[in-house]
C-alpha positions in Angstrom: 0.0 0.0 0.0 1.0 3.6 -0.7 0.2 6.3 1.8 0.1 10.0 1.0 -0.1 12.6 3.7 -1.0 16.1 2.7 -1.0 19.2 5.0 -3.3 21.7 3.4 -2.8 25.5 3.4 -4.2 28.5 1.4 -1.5 28.9 -1.2 0.4 25.6 -1.1 0.2 22.0 0.2 3.0 19.9 1.8 3.0 16.3 0.8 4.7 13.1 2.1 4.6 9.7 0.4 5.5 6.4 2.0 4.6 2.7 1.7 3.4 0.0 4.1 7.0 -1.1 4.8 7.8 2.4 6.1 10.0 3.2 3.1 10.0 6.9 2.2 9.1 7.1 -1.5 9.0 10.9 -1.7 10.2 13.0 1.2 8.2 16.0 2.2 7.7 18.2 -0.8 5.6 21.3 -1.5 3.1 21.8 -4.4 1.3 25.1 -5.2 -2.5 25.2 -4.8 -3.2 25.2 -8.5 -3.7 22.8 -11.4 0.0 22.4 -12.0 0.6 21.5 -8.4 -2.3 19.0 -8.4 -1.0 17.3 -11.6 2.5 17.1 -10.0 1.2 15.3 -7.0 -0.8 12.9 -9.1 2.1 12.2 -11.5 4.3 11.2 -8.5 1.6 8.9 -7.2 1.3 7.3 -10.6 5.0 6.9 -10.9 5.1 4.6 -7.9 1.9 2.7 -8.3 0.1 1.2 -11.3 -3.0 0.3 -9.2 -4.7 3.4 -7.6 -6.7 1.1 -5.4 -3.5 0.5 -3.4 -3.1 4.2 -2.7 -4.6 6.0 0.4 -4.5 9.7 0.7 -5.1 11.7 3.9 -5.6 15.4 4.5 -6.8 17.5 7.3 -10.3 19.0 7.3 -9.4 22.7 6.7 -12.7 23.9 5.3 -12.6 25.6 2.0 -8.8 25.4 1.6 -9.0 21.6 1.0 -12.2 21.6 -1.1 -10.6 21.9 -4.5 -7.9 19.4 -3.8 -10.3 16.9 -2.3 -12.5 17.1 -5.5 -9.4 16.5 -7.6 -8.4 13.5 -5.7 -11.9 12.0 -5.7 -12.2 12.6 -9.5 -8.9 10.7 -10.0 -10.4 7.7 -8.1 -8.1 7.9 -5.1 -9.3 6.6 -1.7 -9.2 9.8 0.4 -9.5 10.4 4.1 -10.4 13.7 5.6 -9.0 13.9 9.2 -10.1 16.1 12.0 -7.2 18.4 12.9 -7.8 17.7 16.6 -7.0 14.0 15.9 -3.8 14.9 14.0 -2.7 17.1 16.8 -3.2 14.4 19.5 -1.6 11.8 17.3 1.5 14.0 16.7 1.8 14.6 20.5 1.6 10.9 21.1 4.6 10.3 18.9 6.9 12.7 20.6 7.1 14.9 23.7 8.9 17.6 21.7 6.9 20.5 20.2 7.7 19.9 16.5 4.8 21.2 14.5 5.6 22.2 11.0 3.7 21.7 7.7 6.2 19.0 6.6 6.0 17.2 10.0 2.2 17.3 9.7 2.2 15.7 6.3 4.3 12.9 7.7 2.0 12.6 10.7 -1.1 12.3 8.4 0.6 9.6 6.4 1.4 7.7 9.6 -2.2 8.0 10.8 -3.7 6.4 7.7 -1.0 3.8 7.7 -1.9 2.9 11.3 -5.5 2.2 10.2 -7.1 4.1 13.1 -10.6 3.1 12.1 -10.7 6.0 9.7 -13.5 6.2 7.1 -12.7 7.2 3.6 -14.4 10.3 2.1 -17.0 9.2 -0.4 -18.1 11.0 -3.5 -21.5 11.3 -1.8 -19.9 13.2 1.0 -18.1 15.5 -1.4 -21.3 16.5 -3.2 -23.1 16.7 0.2 -20.9 19.8 0.7 -23.4 21.7 -1.5 -26.2 21.1 1.0 -23.8 22.0 3.9 -22.8 25.2 2.2 -26.5 26.2 1.7 -27.6 25.3 5.2 -24.7 27.2 6.8 -25.2 30.1 4.4 -28.9 30.2 5.5 -27.8 30.0 9.2 -25.6 33.1 8.8 -28.4 35.0 7.0 -30.9 34.2 9.7 -28.5 35.4 12.3 -28.0 38.7 10.4 -31.8 39.1 10.1 -32.2 38.4 13.9 -29.7 41.1 14.7 -31.4 43.6 12.4 -34.8 42.8 14.0 -33.3 43.7 17.4 -32.3 47.1 15.8 -35.9 47.6 14.7 -37.2 47.1 18.3 -34.5 49.5 19.6 -35.4 52.2 17.0 -39.2 51.9 17.5 -38.7 52.3 21.3 -37.1 55.7 20.5 -39.4 56.8 17.7 -42.8 55.3 18.5 -42.7 53.3 21.7 -46.5 52.8 22.0 -46.6 50.9 18.7 -45.3 47.6 20.1 -48.3 47.3 22.4 -50.7 47.8 19.5 -49.6 44.9 17.3 -48.8 41.2 17.9 -45.3 41.7 16.7 -43.3 44.5 15.1 -42.0 42.1 12.5 -45.1 42.0 10.3 -45.5 43.1 6.7 -48.1 45.7 7.6 -45.9 47.2 10.4 -42.9 47.3 8.1 -44.9 48.9 5.3 -46.1 51.5 7.8 -42.7 52.3 9.2 -41.0 52.4 5.8 -43.3 55.3 4.7 -43.8 56.9 8.1 -40.8 56.1 10.2 -41.7 58.1 13.4 -44.7 58.9 15.6 -44.8 62.5 14.3 -45.0 61.4 10.7 -47.8 58.9 11.4 -49.6 61.6 13.4 -49.5 64.0 10.4 -50.4 61.3 7.8 -53.8 61.4 6.0 -56.1 58.8 7.3 -57.1 57.6 3.9 -53.4 57.0 3.0 -52.8 55.1 6.3 -55.9 53.0 5.7 -55.0 52.0 2.2 -51.4 51.3 3.2 -52.4 49.0 6.0 -55.1 47.3 4.0 -52.8 46.5 1.1 -49.9 45.3 3.2 -52.0 43.2 5.5 -54.2 41.8 2.7 -57.3 43.3 4.1 -56.7 42.3 7.7 -56.2 45.9 8.9 -58.4 48.8 7.8 -59.7 52.2 8.8 -60.1 51.3 12.5 -56.5 50.2 12.9 -55.3 53.2 11.0 -57.3 55.5 13.3 -55.9 53.7 16.3 -52.3 54.0 15.1 -52.7 57.7 14.3 -54.3 58.6 17.7 -51.6 56.7 19.5 -49.0 58.5 17.4 -50.5 61.9 18.3 -50.2 61.1 22.0 -46.8 59.4 21.7 -43.8 60.3 23.8 -41.6 59.2 20.9 -38.7 61.5 19.8 -38.4 63.0 16.4 -34.9 62.2 15.2 -34.5 62.2 11.4 -31.2 60.2 11.6 -33.0 57.4 13.6 -35.9 57.5 11.1 -33.5 57.0 8.2 -31.8 54.1 10.0 -35.2 52.5 10.6 -36.2 52.7 6.9 -32.8 51.3 5.8 -33.0 48.5 8.4 -36.4 47.4 7.2 -35.2 47.4 3.7 -32.2 45.2 4.6 -34.5 42.8 6.4 -36.8 42.5 3.4 -33.8 41.8 1.2 -32.6 39.1 3.6 -36.1 37.6 3.6 -35.9 37.3 -0.2 -32.4 35.8 -0.1 -33.4 33.3 2.7 -36.5 32.3 0.7 -34.3 31.6 -2.4 -31.8 29.6 -0.3 -34.6 27.5 1.2 -36.0 26.8 -2.2 -32.6 25.4 -3.2 -32.4 23.3 0.0 -35.8 21.9 -0.6 -34.8 20.9 -4.2 -31.8 19.0 -2.9 -33.7 17.4 -0.1 -36.4 16.2 -2.6 -33.6 14.5 -4.6 -32.1 12.9 -1.5 -35.5 11.6 -0.4 -34.4 11.0 3.2 -36.6 9.3 5.7 -35.7 12.0 8.3 -38.5 14.1 6.9 -41.1 11.5 8.1 -40.3 12.4 11.7 -43.0 14.7 13.0 -41.6 18.2 13.7 -38.5 18.0 11.4 -38.8 20.4 8.5 -36.8 20.7 5.3 -34.6 23.3 7.0 -33.6 21.4 10.1 -33.6 18.0 8.3 -31.3 19.4 5.7 -28.9 20.9 8.3 -28.7 17.6 10.2 -28.0 15.6 7.1 -25.5 18.2 5.8 -23.5 18.3 9.0 -23.5 14.5 9.5 -22.7 13.8 5.8 -22.2 10.1 5.0 -23.7 8.0 7.8 -21.4 5.2 6.8 -18.5 7.2 8.3 -20.0 6.5 11.8 -20.1 3.0 13.3 -22.8 4.0 15.7 -25.2 6.8 16.8 -22.9 7.5 19.7 -20.1 8.4 17.3 -22.4 11.0 15.8 -23.2 12.4 19.2 -19.4 12.7 19.8 -19.0 14.4 16.5 -21.7 16.9 17.5 -19.9 17.5 20.8 -22.9 16.1 22.8 -21.1 13.3 24.6 -20.5 13.7 28.3 -16.9 14.5 29.2 -15.0 12.0 31.3 -12.6 12.7 34.1 -11.1 9.9 36.2 -7.9 9.8 38.1 -7.1 7.2 40.7 -10.2 6.8 42.9 -11.6 10.1 41.8 -14.5 10.1 39.3 -16.3 13.2 38.1 -19.8 13.1 39.5 -21.3 15.7 37.2 -20.0 15.2 33.7 -20.6 18.1 31.4 -21.2 18.0 27.7 -18.0 18.3 25.6 -19.3 20.9 23.1 -16.2 20.3 21.0 -17.8 19.2 17.7 -19.9 20.8 15.0 -21.8 23.7 16.5 -24.1 23.8 13.5 -25.1 20.1 14.0 -25.5 20.7 17.8 -27.8 23.7 17.0 -29.9 21.8 14.5 -30.3 18.7 16.7 -31.4 20.8 19.7 -33.9 22.8 17.8 -35.2 19.8 15.9 -35.7 17.9 19.2 -37.9 20.7 20.6 -40.3 20.5 17.7 -40.2 16.7 17.6 -41.1 16.5 21.3 -44.0 18.9 20.7 -45.4 17.0 17.7 -44.6 13.4 18.5 -46.2 11.7 21.5 -43.4 9.2 22.0 -40.7 11.9 22.3 -43.0 14.2 24.2 -43.6 11.4 26.8 -39.9 10.7 27.0 -39.1 14.4 27.7 -41.8 14.5 30.3 -40.4 11.3 31.9 -36.9 12.9 32.2 -38.4 16.1 33.6 -40.4 14.0 36.2 -37.1 12.5 37.3 -36.1 16.0 38.4 -33.8 16.9 35.5 -33.5 20.5 34.3 -35.3 21.2 31.0 -32.1 21.5 29.1 -30.7 18.3 30.5 -33.9 16.5 29.8 -33.9 17.9 26.2 -30.3 16.6 25.7 -31.5 13.1 26.6 -34.3 13.5 24.1 -31.8 14.7 21.5 -29.7 11.6 22.0 -32.8 9.5 21.5 -33.5 11.4 18.3 -30.0 10.9 17.0 -30.2 7.1 17.5 -33.6 7.1 15.7 -32.2 9.1 12.8 -29.2 6.9 12.6 -31.3 3.7 12.5 -33.6 5.2 9.9 -30.8 6.4 7.6 -29.1 3.0 7.7 -32.3 1.1 7.0 -33.8 3.8 4.8 -37.2 3.1 6.5 -39.6 5.9 7.5 -40.4 6.9 11.1 -43.0 4.8 12.9 -44.1 6.2 16.3 -44.1 3.7 19.2 -47.2 5.2 20.7 
């Protein structure tokens, strides 16, 4: 067998090639991060092996820096392993007490790791193309966070400009309220507005839900408002609403793409009550190829949801805390999905209630339900069978 270790960086990659006898075939060498560099690496691999099935390539998971190289290796039919940098770091420390971390040392360490066969799972073509779904779900996650921050700004600005408005509507973040504030971004401007214009504006934006009575109520509240007239804040409010509306359109487009991919995947995860396209897609995208994990507990560890362990001599930790060292996106998706599943499915709802009855804090009880959900998803994805409630 031929083992290739690659330490990935932005502009160049350090490579090391050895065989199963420990013979160094190519000492650490550097290739540029371009087509010429990729071809150089492949030519060296071909020069020492006629059968690419006998070649194993390992590289660290370095996000977007490794994406193009990974695609190249998979297209060439090479068995490729993507290794968690944490594993590489721990493995390197286990080999020597000296602090010897360089790119060339790392490439040799990665080659040694795949040579030692540490139960590593090769990166499949499915996993590579699953990156599209991961990219979309993370992009949506970031957009939603941006929108949430802007919505906080809306609340802050309305408190300054027209504080009474918040008590007159179910929420500030409605199409009718946004339409009102976009045209009349202060209590004084609403107070001076023509009633007919206010009525038509609210009726159109709310699709007939609000009419003259609501317009009258808003105008009377505005005339008695303690809100300040600050043109700069009014301008900020108008621009913030515009940014939120643009984000709404972008998120809708992203979600449409996610739904399209999920329909092609046809995963049984969507048969679980409470799991939508959005959360289902995020869970699948972050987990990737389920064949990489030998059990559901491995997925829990990958998500950083396994309890930490501390034991020394006769001392054992009594209250083990969650590690929280894995994918924060997966952890977020699993927690949020579990809340909805416990609400919509009787089996999970009863399980959560049982844990609460045992005296567990809500978050602790929810973490138990999350673990149950992960085991359910794992079994479903492996069998490709839909969810059947036990109740």
